[in-house]
C-alpha positions in Angstrom: -1.3 0.0 16.3 0.5 3.3 16.4 -0.7 6.1 14.7 3.4 6.1 12.9 2.0 3.0 11.3 -1.4 3.9 10.0 0.4 7.4 8.7 2.9 5.0 6.7 0.2 3.4 4.8 -1.6 6.2 3.9 1.4 7.8 2.7 2.0 5.0 0.7 -1.4 4.2 -1.0 -1.4 8.4 -1.8 2.1 7.9 -3.2 0.9 5.4 -5.6 -2.6 6.9 -6.4 -0.5 10.1 -7.3 2.3 8.2 -9.4 -1.3 6.8 -11.1 -2.8 9.8 -11.6 0.4 11.7 -13.2 1.3 8.2 -15.9 -2.6 8.7 -16.8 -2.1 12.6 -17.6 1.4 12.2 -19.5 0.6 9.1 -21.1 -2.8 7.8 -21.6 -2.1 4.5 -23.5 -0.3 4.0 -19.8 -3.4 2.4 -18.5 -4.0 -0.7 -20.6 -1.1 -2.7 -19.4 0.2 -1.2 -16.4 -3.1 -0.4 -14.8 -3.5 -4.0 -14.5 0.0 -4.4 -12.9 -0.7 -1.4 -10.8 -3.6 -2.7 -9.7 -2.2 -6.0 -8.9 0.9 -4.6 -7.3 -1.0 -2.3 -5.2 -3.1 -5.4 -3.9 0.0 -7.2 -3.1 1.7 -4.0 -1.0 -1.3 -3.5 0.7 -1.8 -7.1 1.6 1.8 -7.1 2.8 1.6 -3.8 5.0 -1.4 -5.4 6.6 0.2 -9.0 7.3 3.4 -7.1 8.5 1.3 -5.0 11.1 -1.1 -8.2 12.1 2.3 -10.2 12.9 3.6 -7.1 14.9 0.4 -6.8 16.7 0.6 -10.3 17.5 4.0 -9.9 18.8 3.1 -7.6 21.0 0.3 -9.2 22.6 2.1 -11.9 23.4 4.8 -9.7 25.3 1.8 -8.1 27.4 0.5 -11.7 28.5 
């Protein structure tokens, strides 16, 4: 796995966390419904990214065999 891919995951997670933090500061009622969806979406996004990286890794392995 290349460092660029890892950096992309790290950046995406940081961006989502910052977005959540800013929303909580500006609108405390935001946490009620949106926080659930945020957590759900973050999980889905994370699994999509991991799945994509895993598939690319498998493709790379086949090339070198």
